[in-house]
ROKOLBA-56882 format. One record per atom (N, C-alpha, C): residue number from 1; residue in one letter; atom name; x, y, z. Coordinates in steps of 0.2 Angstrom, whole numbers, plus 5000, padded with zeros to 4 digits. Example, Ala and Ser with C-alpha at 12.3 -4.5 7.8 and 13.67 -1.06 7.14 Angstrom:
<pts>
<pt 1; "a"; "N"; <5066; 4972; 5039>> <pt 1; "a"; "CA"; <5062; 4978; 5039>> <pt 1; "a"; "C"; <5066; 4984; 5039>> <pt 2; "s"; "N"; <5064; 4989; 5035>> <pt 2; "s"; "CA"; <5068; 4995; 5036>> <pt 2; "s"; "C"; <5064; 5000; 5039>> 
</pts>
This chain:
<pts>
<pt 1; "m"; "N"; <5185; 4623; 5390>> <pt 1; "m"; "CA"; <5180; 4621; 5393>> <pt 1; "m"; "C"; <5177; 4625; 5397>> <pt 2; "n"; "N"; <5170; 4624; 5399>> <pt 2; "n"; "CA"; <5165; 4629; 5403>> <pt 2; "n"; "C"; <5164; 4623; 5408>> <pt 3; "n"; "N"; <5161; 4628; 5414>> <pt 3; "n"; "CA"; <5159; 4624; 5419>> <pt 3; "n"; "C"; <5151; 4623; 5419>> <pt 4; "y"; "N"; <5149; 4618; 5420>> <pt 4; "y"; "CA"; <5141; 4617; 5419>> <pt 4; "y"; "C"; <5139; 4613; 5425>> <pt 5; "e"; "N"; <5132; 4614; 5426>> <pt 5; "e"; "CA"; <5128; 4611; 5431>> <pt 5; "e"; "C"; <5122; 4609; 5428>> <pt 6; "t"; "N"; <5120; 4603; 5429>> <pt 6; "t"; "CA"; <5114; 4600; 5426>> <pt 6; "t"; "C"; <5110; 4597; 5432>> <pt 7; "v"; "N"; <5103; 4598; 5433>> <pt 7; "v"; "CA"; <5098; 4596; 5438>> <pt 7; "v"; "C"; <5093; 4592; 5433>> <pt 8; "f"; "N"; <5092; 4586; 5435>> <pt 8; "f"; "CA"; <5086; 4583; 5431>> <pt 8; "f"; "C"; <5082; 4579; 5436>> <pt 9; "i"; "N"; <5075; 4578; 5435>> <pt 9; "i"; "CA"; <5071; 4576; 5439>> <pt 9; "i"; "C"; <5068; 4569; 5436>> <pt 10; "l"; "N"; <5070; 4563; 5439>> <pt 10; "l"; "CA"; <5067; 4557; 5437>> <pt 10; "l"; "C"; <5060; 4555; 5440>> <pt 11; "t"; "N"; <5056; 4551; 5437>> <pt 11; "t"; "CA"; <5050; 4549; 5439>> <pt 11; "t"; "C"; <5050; 4546; 5446>> <pt 12; "p"; "N"; <5046; 4546; 5450>> <pt 12; "p"; "CA"; <5046; 4544; 5457>> <pt 12; "p"; "C"; <5045; 4537; 5457>> <pt 13; "v"; "N"; <5042; 4533; 5453>> <pt 13; "v"; "CA"; <5040; 4526; 5452>> <pt 13; "v"; "C"; <5047; 4522; 5452>> <pt 14; "l"; "N"; <5053; 4525; 5450>> <pt 14; "l"; "CA"; <5059; 4521; 5449>> <pt 14; "l"; "C"; <5061; 4518; 5457>> <pt 15; "s"; "N"; <5064; 4512; 5456>> <pt 15; "s"; "CA"; <5068; 4510; 5462>> <pt 15; "s"; "C"; <5075; 4513; 5463>> <pt 16; "d"; "N"; <5078; 4512; 5469>> <pt 16; "d"; "CA"; <5084; 4516; 5470>> <pt 16; "d"; "C"; <5091; 4513; 5463>> <pt 17; "a"; "N"; <5090; 4506; 5462>> <pt 17; "a"; "CA"; <5094; 4504; 5457>> <pt 17; "a"; "C"; <5092; 4506; 5451>> <pt 18; "q"; "N"; <5086; 4508; 5449>> <pt 18; "q"; "CA"; <5083; 4511; 5442>> <pt 18; "q"; "C"; <5086; 4517; 5442>> <pt 19; "v"; "N"; <5086; 4521; 5448>> <pt 19; "v"; "CA"; <5089; 4528; 5448>> <pt 19; "v"; "C"; <5096; 4528; 5447>> <pt 20; "k"; "N"; <5099; 4524; 5450>> <pt 20; "k"; "CA"; <5107; 4524; 5449>> <pt 20; "k"; "C"; <5109; 4522; 5442>> <pt 21; "e"; "N"; <5105; 4518; 5439>> <pt 21; "e"; "CA"; <5106; 4515; 5432>> <pt 21; "e"; "C"; <5105; 4521; 5427>> <pt 22; "a"; "N"; <5099; 4526; 5429>> <pt 22; "a"; "CA"; <5098; 4531; 5424>> <pt 22; "a"; "C"; <5104; 4537; 5425>> <pt 23; "v"; "N"; <5106; 4538; 5432>> <pt 23; "v"; "CA"; <5112; 4543; 5432>> <pt 23; "v"; "C"; <5118; 4540; 5429>> <pt 24; "e"; "N"; <5119; 4534; 5429>> <pt 24; "e"; "CA"; <5125; 4531; 5426>> <pt 24; "e"; "C"; <5125; 4532; 5419>> <pt 25; "k"; "N"; <5119; 4531; 5415>> <pt 25; "k"; "CA"; <5118; 4532; 5409>> <pt 25; "k"; "C"; <5120; 4539; 5406>> <pt 26; "f"; "N"; <5118; 4544; 5411>> <pt 26; "f"; "CA"; <5120; 4551; 5409>> <pt 26; "f"; "C"; <5127; 4552; 5410>> <pt 27; "k"; "N"; <5130; 4549; 5416>> <pt 27; "k"; "CA"; <5137; 4550; 5416>> <pt 27; "k"; "C"; <5141; 4547; 5411>> <pt 28; "k"; "N"; <5139; 4542; 5407>> <pt 28; "k"; "CA"; <5142; 4539; 5402>> <pt 28; "k"; "C"; <5142; 4543; 5395>> <pt 29; "v"; "N"; <5136; 4546; 5395>> <pt 29; "v"; "CA"; <5136; 4551; 5389>> <pt 29; "v"; "C"; <5141; 4557; 5391>> <pt 30; "l"; "N"; <5142; 4559; 5396>> <pt 30; "l"; "CA"; <5147; 4564; 5398>> <pt 30; "l"; "C"; <5154; 4561; 5396>> <pt 31; "d"; "N"; <5155; 4556; 5399>> <pt 31; "d"; "CA"; <5161; 4552; 5398>> <pt 31; "d"; "C"; <5163; 4551; 5390>> <pt 32; "a"; "N"; <5157; 4549; 5387>> <pt 32; "a"; "CA"; <5159; 4549; 5379>> <pt 32; "a"; "C"; <5161; 4555; 5376>> <pt 33; "e"; "N"; <5159; 4560; 5379>> <pt 33; "e"; "CA"; <5160; 4568; 5376>> <pt 33; "e"; "C"; <5166; 4571; 5379>> <pt 34; "n"; "N"; <5170; 4567; 5383>> <pt 34; "n"; "CA"; <5176; 4569; 5386>> <pt 34; "n"; "C"; <5175; 4575; 5391>> <pt 35; "a"; "N"; <5169; 4574; 5395>> <pt 35; "a"; "CA"; <5168; 4579; 5399>> <pt 35; "a"; "C"; <5171; 4577; 5406>> <pt 36; "e"; "N"; <5173; 4582; 5410>> <pt 36; "e"; "CA"; <5176; 4579; 5417>> <pt 36; "e"; "C"; <5170; 4581; 5422>> <pt 37; "i"; "N"; <5169; 4576; 5426>> <pt 37; "i"; "CA"; <5163; 4576; 5431>> <pt 37; "i"; "C"; <5167; 4578; 5438>> <pt 38; "v"; "N"; <5164; 4584; 5440>> <pt 38; "v"; "CA"; <5167; 4587; 5446>> <pt 38; "v"; "C"; <5164; 4585; 5452>> <pt 39; "s"; "N"; <5157; 4584; 5452>> <pt 39; "s"; "CA"; <5153; 4583; 5458>> <pt 39; "s"; "C"; <5146; 4580; 5455>> <pt 40; "e"; "N"; <5144; 4575; 5460>> <pt 40; "e"; "CA"; <5137; 4573; 5459>> <pt 40; "e"; "C"; <5134; 4571; 5465>> <pt 41; "e"; "N"; <5127; 4574; 5465>> <pt 41; "e"; "CA"; <5123; 4573; 5470>> <pt 41; "e"; "C"; <5116; 4570; 5470>> <pt 42; "n"; "N"; <5114; 4566; 5474>> <pt 42; "n"; "CA"; <5107; 4564; 5474>> <pt 42; "n"; "C"; <5104; 4567; 5479>> <pt 43; "w"; "N"; <5099; 4571; 5477>> <pt 43; "w"; "CA"; <5095; 4575; 5482>> <pt 43; "w"; "C"; <5089; 4571; 5484>> <pt 44; "g"; "N"; <5087; 4565; 5481>> <pt 44; "g"; "CA"; <5082; 4560; 5484>> <pt 44; "g"; "C"; <5076; 4563; 5481>> <pt 45; "l"; "N"; <5071; 4560; 5484>> <pt 45; "l"; "CA"; <5064; 4561; 5482>> <pt 45; "l"; "C"; <5061; 4567; 5485>> <pt 46; "r"; "N"; <5059; 4572; 5482>> <pt 46; "r"; "CA"; <5056; 4578; 5483>> <pt 46; "r"; "C"; <5049; 4579; 5480>> <pt 47; "k"; "N"; <5045; 4584; 5484>> <pt 47; "k"; "CA"; <5039; 4586; 5481>> <pt 47; "k"; "C"; <5040; 4591; 5475>> <pt 48; "l"; "N"; <5037; 4591; 5470>> <pt 48; "l"; "CA"; <5037; 4596; 5465>> <pt 48; "l"; "C"; <5033; 4602; 5466>> <pt 49; "a"; "N"; <5035; 4607; 5464>> <pt 49; "a"; "CA"; <5031; 4614; 5465>> <pt 49; "a"; "C"; <5024; 4613; 5462>> <pt 50; "y"; "N"; <5022; 4609; 5457>> <pt 50; "y"; "CA"; <5017; 4609; 5453>> <pt 50; "y"; "C"; <5017; 4602; 5450>> <pt 51; "p"; "N"; <5012; 4598; 5448>> <pt 51; "p"; "CA"; <5011; 4593; 5445>> <pt 51; "p"; "C"; <5014; 4592; 5438>> <pt 52; "i"; "N"; <5018; 4587; 5437>> <pt 52; "i"; "CA"; <5021; 4586; 5430>> <pt 52; "i"; "C"; <5019; 4579; 5428>> <pt 53; "q"; "N"; <5016; 4579; 5422>> <pt 53; "q"; "CA"; <5013; 4572; 5420>> <pt 53; "q"; "C"; <5010; 4568; 5425>> <pt 54; "k"; "N"; <5006; 4572; 5429>> <pt 54; "k"; "CA"; <5001; 4569; 5435>> <pt 54; "k"; "C"; <5005; 4567; 5440>> <pt 55; "k"; "N"; <5011; 4569; 5440>> <pt 55; "k"; "CA"; <5016; 4566; 5447>> <pt 55; "k"; "C"; <5017; 4572; 5451>> <pt 56; "t"; "N"; <5017; 4571; 5457>> <pt 56; "t"; "CA"; <5018; 4576; 5462>> <pt 56; "t"; "C"; <5025; 4577; 5466>> <pt 57; "t"; "N"; <5029; 4570; 5464>> <pt 57; "t"; "CA"; <5035; 4570; 5467>> <pt 57; "t"; "C"; <5040; 4568; 5462>> <pt 58; "g"; "N"; <5047; 4568; 5464>> <pt 58; "g"; "CA"; <5051; 4566; 5458>> <pt 58; "g"; "C"; <5058; 4565; 5462>> <pt 59; "s"; "N"; <5063; 4561; 5459>> <pt 59; "s"; "CA"; <5069; 4561; 5462>> <pt 59; "s"; "C"; <5074; 4565; 5458>> <pt 60; "y"; "N"; <5077; 4570; 5463>> <pt 60; "y"; "CA"; <5081; 4575; 5460>> <pt 60; "y"; "C"; <5089; 4572; 5460>> <pt 61; "q"; "N"; <5092; 4574; 5455>> <pt 61; "q"; "CA"; <5099; 4572; 5453>> <pt 61; "q"; "C"; <5103; 4579; 5452>> <pt 62; "m"; "N"; <5109; 4580; 5453>> <pt 62; "m"; "CA"; <5113; 4586; 5450>> <pt 62; "m"; "C"; <5120; 4583; 5449>> <pt 63; "i"; "N"; <5123; 4585; 5443>> <pt 63; "i"; "CA"; <5129; 4584; 5441>> <pt 63; "i"; "C"; <5133; 4590; 5439>> <pt 64; "e"; "N"; <5139; 4592; 5441>> <pt 64; "e"; "CA"; <5143; 4597; 5440>> <pt 64; "e"; "C"; <5148; 4594; 5435>> <pt 65; "f"; "N"; <5150; 4597; 5430>> <pt 65; "f"; "CA"; <5155; 4595; 5425>> <pt 65; "f"; "C"; <5158; 4600; 5422>> <pt 66; "k"; "N"; <5164; 4598; 5419>> <pt 66; "k"; "CA"; <5167; 4602; 5414>> <pt 66; "k"; "C"; <5167; 4600; 5406>> <pt 67; "a"; "N"; <5165; 4604; 5402>> <pt 67; "a"; "CA"; <5164; 4601; 5395>> <pt 67; "a"; "C"; <5164; 4607; 5389>> <pt 68; "n"; "N"; <5164; 4604; 5384>> <pt 68; "n"; "CA"; <5163; 4609; 5379>> <pt 68; "n"; "C"; <5156; 4610; 5376>> <pt 69; "p"; "N"; <5154; 4616; 5375>> <pt 69; "p"; "CA"; <5147; 4618; 5373>> <pt 69; "p"; "C"; <5144; 4613; 5369>> <pt 70; "t"; "N"; <5147; 4609; 5365>> <pt 70; "t"; "CA"; <5144; 4604; 5360>> <pt 70; "t"; "C"; <5141; 4599; 5363>> <pt 71; "t"; "N"; <5144; 4597; 5369>> <pt 71; "t"; "CA"; <5141; 4592; 5374>> <pt 71; "t"; "C"; <5135; 4592; 5377>> <pt 72; "i"; "N"; <5133; 4598; 5378>> <pt 72; "i"; "CA"; <5126; 4600; 5381>> <pt 72; "i"; "C"; <5121; 4598; 5376>> <pt 73; "a"; "N"; <5121; 4599; 5370>> <pt 73; "a"; "CA"; <5116; 4597; 5364>> <pt 73; "a"; "C"; <5115; 4589; 5365>> <pt 74; "t"; "N"; <5122; 4585; 5365>> <pt 74; "t"; "CA"; <5121; 4578; 5366>> <pt 74; "t"; "C"; <5117; 4576; 5372>> <pt 75; "l"; "N"; <5119; 4579; 5378>> <pt 75; "l"; "CA"; <5117; 4577; 5384>> <pt 75; "l"; "C"; <5109; 4579; 5384>> <pt 76; "e"; "N"; <5107; 4585; 5382>> <pt 76; "e"; "CA"; <5100; 4586; 5382>> <pt 76; "e"; "C"; <5096; 4582; 5377>> <pt 77; "t"; "N"; <5099; 4580; 5372>> <pt 77; "t"; "CA"; <5095; 4575; 5367>> <pt 77; "t"; "C"; <5094; 4569; 5372>> <pt 78; "q"; "N"; <5099; 4566; 5375>> <pt 78; "q"; "CA"; <5097; 4560; 5379>> <pt 78; "q"; "C"; <5092; 4561; 5385>> <pt 79; "f"; "N"; <5092; 4567; 5387>> <pt 79; "f"; "CA"; <5087; 4568; 5393>> <pt 79; "f"; "C"; <5080; 4568; 5389>> <pt 80; "r"; "N"; <5079; 4571; 5383>> <pt 80; "r"; "CA"; <5073; 4571; 5380>> <pt 80; "r"; "C"; <5071; 4564; 5378>> <pt 81; "r"; "N"; <5075; 4560; 5376>> <pt 81; "r"; "CA"; <5074; 4553; 5374>> <pt 81; "r"; "C"; <5072; 4548; 5379>> <pt 82; "d"; "N"; <5074; 4550; 5385>> <pt 82; "d"; "CA"; <5073; 4546; 5391>> <pt 82; "d"; "C"; <5066; 4547; 5394>> <pt 83; "e"; "N"; <5062; 4541; 5394>> <pt 83; "e"; "CA"; <5056; 4543; 5397>> <pt 83; "e"; "C"; <5056; 4543; 5405>> <pt 84; "r"; "N"; <5061; 4541; 5408>> <pt 84; "r"; "CA"; <5062; 4541; 5416>> <pt 84; "r"; "C"; <5063; 4550; 5418>> <pt 85; "v"; "N"; <5065; 4553; 5413>> <pt 85; "v"; "CA"; <5067; 4561; 5415>> <pt 85; "v"; "C"; <5060; 4564; 5414>> <pt 86; "i"; "N"; <5058; 4568; 5420>> <pt 86; "i"; "CA"; <5052; 4572; 5419>> <pt 86; "i"; "C"; <5054; 4579; 5417>> <pt 87; "r"; "N"; <5059; 4582; 5420>> <pt 87; "r"; "CA"; <5062; 4589; 5418>> <pt 87; "r"; "C"; <5069; 4589; 5419>> <pt 88; "f"; "N"; <5073; 4593; 5415>> <pt 88; "f"; "CA"; <5080; 4594; 5416>> <pt 88; "f"; "C"; <5081; 4601; 5416>> <pt 89; "l"; "N"; <5087; 4603; 5418>> <pt 89; "l"; "CA"; <5089; 4611; 5417>> <pt 89; "l"; "C"; <5097; 4610; 5418>> <pt 90; "t"; "N"; <5100; 4613; 5412>> <pt 90; "t"; "CA"; <5107; 4613; 5412>> <pt 90; "t"; "C"; <5109; 4621; 5411>> <pt 91; "f"; "N"; <5114; 4623; 5415>> <pt 91; "f"; "CA"; <5117; 4630; 5414>> <pt 91; "f"; "C"; <5125; 4630; 5415>> <pt 92; "r"; "N"; <5126; 4636; 5411>> <pt 92; "r"; "CA"; <5134; 4636; 5412>> <pt 92; "r"; "C"; <5135; 4641; 5418>> <pt 93; "q"; "N"; <5141; 4639; 5422>> <pt 93; "q"; "CA"; <5142; 4643; 5428>> <pt 93; "q"; "C"; <5146; 4649; 5427>> <pt 94; "d"; "N"; <5144; 4654; 5429>> <pt 94; "d"; "CA"; <5148; 4660; 5428>> <pt 94; "d"; "C"; <5154; 4659; 5434>> <pt 95; "k"; "N"; <5158; 4664; 5436>> <pt 95; "k"; "CA"; <5163; 4663; 5440>> <pt 95; "k"; "C"; <5160; 4664; 5447>> <pt 96; "y"; "N"; <5155; 4667; 5449>> <pt 96; "y"; "CA"; <5152; 4668; 5456>> <pt 96; "y"; "C"; <5148; 4661; 5457>> <pt 97; "a"; "N"; <5145; 4658; 5452>> <pt 97; "a"; "CA"; <5142; 4652; 5453>> <pt 97; "a"; "C"; <5147; 4647; 5454>> <pt 98; "f"; "N"; <5152; 4646; 5451>> <pt 98; "f"; "CA"; <5157; 4642; 5451>> <pt 98; "f"; "C"; <5162; 4642; 5459>> <pt 99; "e"; "N"; <5163; 4648; 5460>> <pt 99; "e"; "CA"; <5165; 4649; 5467>> <pt 99; "e"; "C"; <5161; 4647; 5472>> <pt 100; "y"; "N"; <5154; 4648; 5472>> <pt 100; "y"; "CA"; <5149; 4645; 5477>> <pt 100; "y"; "C"; <5149; 4638; 5477>> <pt 101; "a"; "N"; <5149; 4635; 5472>> <pt 101; "a"; "CA"; <5148; 4627; 5470>> <pt 101; "a"; "C"; <5155; 4625; 5474>> <pt 102; "e"; "N"; <5161; 4627; 5473>> <pt 102; "e"; "CA"; <5167; 4625; 5476>> <pt 102; "e"; "C"; <5167; 4626; 5484>> <pt 103; "k"; "N"; <5164; 4632; 5486>> <pt 103; "k"; "CA"; <5163; 4633; 5493>> <pt 103; "k"; "C"; <5158; 4627; 5497>> <pt 104; "r"; "N"; <5152; 4626; 5493>> <pt 104; "r"; "CA"; <5148; 4622; 5495>> <pt 104; "r"; "C"; <5150; 4615; 5496>> <pt 105; "r"; "N"; <5154; 4612; 5491>> <pt 105; "r"; "CA"; <5158; 4606; 5491>> <pt 105; "r"; "C"; <5162; 4605; 5497>> <pt 106; "r"; "N"; <5166; 4610; 5497>> <pt 106; "r"; "CA"; <5172; 4610; 5503>> <pt 106; "r"; "C"; <5167; 4610; 5511>> <pt 107; "l"; "N"; <5162; 4614; 5511>> <pt 107; "l"; "CA"; <5158; 4613; 5517>> <pt 107; "l"; "C"; <5155; 4606; 5519>> <pt 108; "k"; "N"; <5153; 4604; 5513>> <pt 108; "k"; "CA"; <5150; 4597; 5514>> <pt 108; "k"; "C"; <5156; 4591; 5515>> <pt 109; "t"; "N"; <5161; 4592; 5513>> <pt 109; "t"; "CA"; <5166; 4587; 5515>> <pt 109; "t"; "C"; <5168; 4588; 5522>> <pt 110; "s"; "N"; <5169; 4594; 5523>> <pt 110; "s"; "CA"; <5172; 4596; 5531>> <pt 110; "s"; "C"; <5166; 4594; 5535>> <pt 111; "k"; "N"; <5160; 4594; 5534>> <pt 111; "k"; "CA"; <5155; 4591; 5538>> <pt 111; "k"; "C"; <5155; 4584; 5539>> <pt 112; "e"; "N"; <5156; 4581; 5533>> <pt 112; "e"; "CA"; <5157; 4573; 5533>> <pt 112; "e"; "C"; <5163; 4570; 5537>> <pt 113; "t"; "N"; <5169; 4574; 5536>> <pt 113; "t"; "CA"; <5174; 4572; 5540>> <pt 113; "t"; "C"; <5173; 4573; 5548>> <pt 114; "e"; "N"; <5169; 4578; 5551>> <pt 114; "e"; "CA"; <5167; 4580; 5557>> <pt 114; "e"; "C"; <5163; 4574; 5559>> <pt 115; "k"; "N"; <5158; 4571; 5555>> <pt 115; "k"; "CA"; <5155; 4565; 5558>> <pt 115; "k"; "C"; <5158; 4559; 5558>> <pt 116; "e"; "N"; <5163; 4558; 5554>> <pt 116; "e"; "CA"; <5168; 4552; 5555>> <pt 116; "e"; "C"; <5171; 4553; 5561>> <pt 117; "n"; "N"; <5174; 4558; 5564>> <pt 117; "n"; "CA"; <5178; 4559; 5570>> <pt 117; "n"; "C"; <5174; 4558; 5576>> 
</pts>
């Protein structure tokens, strides 16, 4: 199993509930393919670098997971079929990207525990 990271942009006209529903749909696709979800982040509504389908903002989502290479084709097919997805990018993490992602997650959790104290 390889480590992957996928970032996808959802159309900005969706409500928070609709965004969560879309993310859950893609997580279910990963679960059905026996992928292990490592991390999930909602980056929120951000400005796009250039207009896509006459939209200038989008809701960014990131999911890190461990899966077999065949899972990626299934996931990307679902991204293409869903009209709520504006863009997506999935890549396999090499050892350096994997270490960086782990370090980023540890930093994030340590900051969250500091805020609680």
